[in-house]
C-alpha positions in Angstrom: 23.4 -30.0 -19.8 21.4 -32.4 -17.8 17.9 -31.4 -16.3 17.7 -31.5 -12.6 15.0 -33.5 -10.9 12.6 -31.9 -8.6 14.3 -33.5 -5.6 17.7 -32.2 -6.8 16.4 -28.7 -7.4 14.8 -28.4 -4.0 18.1 -29.5 -2.3 20.1 -26.9 -4.3 17.6 -24.1 -3.3 17.9 -25.1 0.3 21.7 -25.0 0.2 21.9 -21.7 -1.7 18.7 -19.9 -0.7 18.5 -17.3 2.0 16.7 -18.4 5.1 13.8 -16.1 5.9 13.3 -14.7 9.4 9.6 -15.2 9.6 9.1 -14.4 13.3 11.3 -11.2 12.9 9.5 -10.2 9.7 6.0 -10.7 11.4 7.2 -8.6 14.4 8.4 -5.8 12.2 5.3 -5.7 10.1 3.1 -5.7 13.2 5.1 -2.8 14.7 5.4 -0.7 11.7 1.8 -1.2 10.6 0.7 -0.4 14.1 2.9 2.7 14.2 1.2 3.9 10.9 -2.2 3.3 12.4 -1.2 5.0 15.6 -0.1 8.0 13.7 -3.6 8.1 12.2 -5.2 8.0 15.7 -2.7 10.9 16.7 -3.8 12.9 13.7 -7.4 12.3 14.4 -7.0 13.6 17.9 -5.0 16.6 16.8 -7.7 17.5 14.1 -10.4 17.0 16.9 -8.5 19.3 19.2 -8.3 21.9 16.3 -12.1 21.8 16.0 -12.9 19.6 13.1 -16.1 17.7 13.2 -16.2 13.8 12.8 -16.9 13.8 9.1 -14.0 16.2 8.5 -11.7 14.2 10.6 -12.6 11.1 8.6 -11.5 12.9 5.4 -8.5 14.7 6.9 -6.7 11.7 8.5 -6.5 9.6 5.3 -5.5 12.6 3.2 -2.7 13.4 5.5 -1.5 9.8 5.6 -1.6 9.6 1.9 0.3 12.9 1.4 2.9 11.9 4.1 3.4 8.5 2.3 3.7 10.1 -1.1 6.4 12.6 0.1 8.2 9.8 2.0 8.2 7.8 -1.2 9.5 10.7 -3.2 12.3 11.1 -0.7 13.0 7.3 -0.9 12.2 7.0 2.9 9.1 4.8 2.4 11.0 2.2 0.4 13.8 1.8 3.1 11.0 1.4 5.7 9.3 -1.1 3.5 12.5 -3.1 3.0 12.5 -3.6 6.8 8.8 -3.7 7.7 7.4 -5.7 4.7 3.7 -6.1 4.8 3.4 -3.5 7.7 3.8 -0.7 5.1 1.5 -2.4 2.5 -1.7 -3.0 4.4 -2.6 0.6 5.5 -3.7 3.4 3.2 -0.1 4.5 2.9 0.8 1.4 1.0 -1.7 2.5 -1.6 -0.2 5.9 -1.9 3.3 4.3 -2.3 2.0 2.1 -5.0 0.7 5.1 -6.9 3.8 7.3 -6.4 6.6 4.6 -7.0 5.9 3.9 -10.6 5.2 7.6 -11.3 8.8 8.4 -10.1 10.4 5.5 -11.8 8.9 6.3 -15.3 9.1 10.1 -15.2 11.8 10.1 -17.8 9.3 8.7 -20.3 7.3 11.9 -20.1 4.3 13.2 -18.3 1.7 11.2 -20.2 3.3 7.9 -21.2 5.6 7.9 -18.1 3.9 9.5 -15.1 0.3 9.3 -16.2 0.2 5.8 -17.6 2.6 4.1 -15.2 1.1 5.7 -12.0 -2.0 3.6 -12.4 -0.3 0.4 -13.6 -0.4 -1.1 -10.1 -3.5 0.5 -8.6 -5.6 0.5 -11.9 -7.0 -3.0 -11.2 -7.8 -2.0 -7.6 -9.7 1.1 -8.7 -11.5 -0.9 -11.5 -12.7 -3.7 -9.2 -13.4 -1.3 -6.4 -15.6 0.9 -8.5 -17.3 -2.1 -10.0 -18.0 -3.8 -6.7 -19.4 -0.6 -5.3 -21.7 0.0 -8.3 -23.0 -3.6 -8.1 -23.5 -3.2 -4.3 -25.3 0.0 -4.8 -27.5 -1.6 -7.6 -28.5 -4.5 -5.3 -29.4 -2.0 -2.6 -31.5 0.0 -5.1 -33.2 -3.1 -6.5 -34.2 -4.5 -3.1 -34.8 -0.9 -1.8 -32.5 -1.7 1.3 -31.4 2.0 1.6 
């Protein structure tokens, strides 16, 4: 079997590869991401009307969005939405919830510890490690230079 040159390979990919609909994908990501953020604003207004103070609203809205995304992931609704909306579902906090719940569901047959427990943080683990490390270093710099 002869090896393809780069030019031959690129031509073959162009012939057989699917064309991406970049403009449509960008519009869908914008609309769905915007809808998720709009839902967050609606929740904030509802919580404000229910009598919550600003600090409580700042906690209640993300918790509600995370819970809704986790339930939608469990019901396989979030994955169908993500297939159409692409990055529109990844950027908001709901994408983080989906990234935690999806592996947990996929590997539940391997047990609670090695399946759900270990796989749940396979994707978000690095995000947590770097986020915690960065916040520690930031706090350390503030403390050293007495900026707080």
